Structures are given as C-alpha cells and as structure tokens.
C-alpha positions as CSV (number, residue, x, y, z in Angstrom):
1,M,-19.0,55.6,120.7
2,T,-17.5,53.9,123.8
3,R,-19.7,53.1,126.7
4,K,-19.3,51.2,130.0
5,I,-21.5,48.1,130.5
6,K,-22.1,45.5,133.1
7,L,-23.8,42.3,131.9
8,K,-24.9,39.4,134.1
9,S,-25.8,36.0,132.8
10,K,-26.1,33.2,135.4
11,D,-22.6,33.1,137.1
12,I,-20.8,35.2,134.6
13,T,-20.5,39.0,134.9
14,F,-18.6,41.0,132.2
15,Y,-17.3,44.5,133.0
16,A,-15.7,46.5,130.2
17,Q,-15.7,49.5,128.1
18,I,-16.8,48.4,124.7
19,D,-16.6,50.0,121.3
20,S,-19.3,48.1,119.5
21,L,-22.3,46.0,120.4
22,S,-20.8,43.0,118.7
23,E,-18.4,42.6,121.6
24,Q,-21.1,42.1,124.2
25,N,-21.3,38.4,123.7
26,Y,-17.6,37.8,123.6
27,F,-16.1,35.3,126.2
28,P,-12.4,34.5,125.8
29,P,-11.4,31.0,124.7
30,K,-9.4,29.0,127.2
31,E,-6.1,29.8,125.5
32,D,-6.8,33.6,125.8
33,Q,-7.8,33.5,129.4
34,L,-5.5,34.9,132.1
35,S,-5.5,34.9,135.9
36,Q,-4.8,37.9,138.1
37,Q,-1.3,36.7,138.6
38,E,-0.7,36.4,134.9
39,V,-2.1,39.9,134.3
40,A,0.2,41.2,137.0
41,V,3.2,39.7,135.2
42,M,2.0,41.0,131.9
43,F,1.8,44.6,133.1
44,N,4.7,44.3,135.5
45,R,2.5,45.3,138.4
46,S,1.5,43.7,141.7
47,V,-1.4,41.4,142.0
48,Q,-3.0,43.9,144.4
49,T,-2.8,46.6,141.7
50,I,-4.6,44.2,139.3
51,C,-7.2,43.6,142.0
52,N,-7.6,47.4,142.4
53,W,-7.9,47.9,138.7
54,T,-10.5,45.2,138.5
55,K,-12.6,46.7,141.4
56,T,-12.6,50.1,139.8
57,N,-13.2,48.7,136.3
58,K,-10.0,50.2,134.9
59,I,-9.4,47.0,132.9
60,P,-11.8,44.7,131.1
61,F,-12.6,41.4,132.8
62,F,-15.2,38.6,133.1
63,R,-16.3,37.1,136.4
64,V,-17.0,33.4,136.6
65,G,-18.4,32.8,140.1
66,R,-16.1,34.7,142.4
67,F,-13.1,34.7,140.2
68,P,-12.1,37.3,137.6
69,I,-11.0,36.1,134.2
70,Y,-9.1,38.3,131.8
71,S,-8.7,38.1,128.0
72,R,-5.1,38.6,126.8
73,K,-6.5,39.9,123.5
74,Q,-8.7,42.5,125.2
75,L,-6.0,43.6,127.6
76,I,-3.5,44.2,124.8
77,Q,-6.1,46.2,122.9
78,Y,-7.1,48.2,126.0
79,A,-3.4,48.9,127.0
80,A,-2.7,50.1,123.4
81,K,-5.5,52.7,123.9
82,N,-4.6,53.4,127.6
83,Q,-0.8,53.8,127.6
84,Q,-0.7,54.8,131.3
85,L,-1.3,51.1,132.2
86,I,2.1,50.1,130.9
87,D,4.0,53.3,131.6
88,G,5.7,53.8,135.0
C-alpha cells in the first residue's frame, strides 16, 4: 500500500510517497544527491517546473534547511511508475 508521508527530524524534512516502511529512514548518499538544476536537466524540464513539482509533492525530495535534495535513485523509480513525468 502506498501512502504519502511527511517526516521531520531536526533540519531535514522528507516528502514522498513510499511503498514500504523500510524506506522511511532513507537519506541519499552524496553520490546519489541531485540539485533542482540537475533534476531539471534529468527530466528535460525547467527549474521552475521542478520547483512546482516539489511544492506540490509530485516528486520525492528531502529538505536540508531551506534547500531541497533529490535522490537520483528515487526519481528514476518514481518516473518509471509515473510515466507522465517524462512524457511531453
């Protein structure tokens, strides 16, 4: 069962739809982390679109302080299940 969660721990907030409780404690290693600009390039979208998707929780992300951090691994998995992110 997929459910939407919002976890807060000190300065880190995680927003995502998760499929299992084991993913709740996941934080991407440095080599898996992407910025908004890198996500925009990955999806061939504008940075503003990525900001909008983040604000509306359309894509999984972590927040460290004020800045969103994205996991390449999670985005690839999420895009595979949500084809409209990469179409058109």
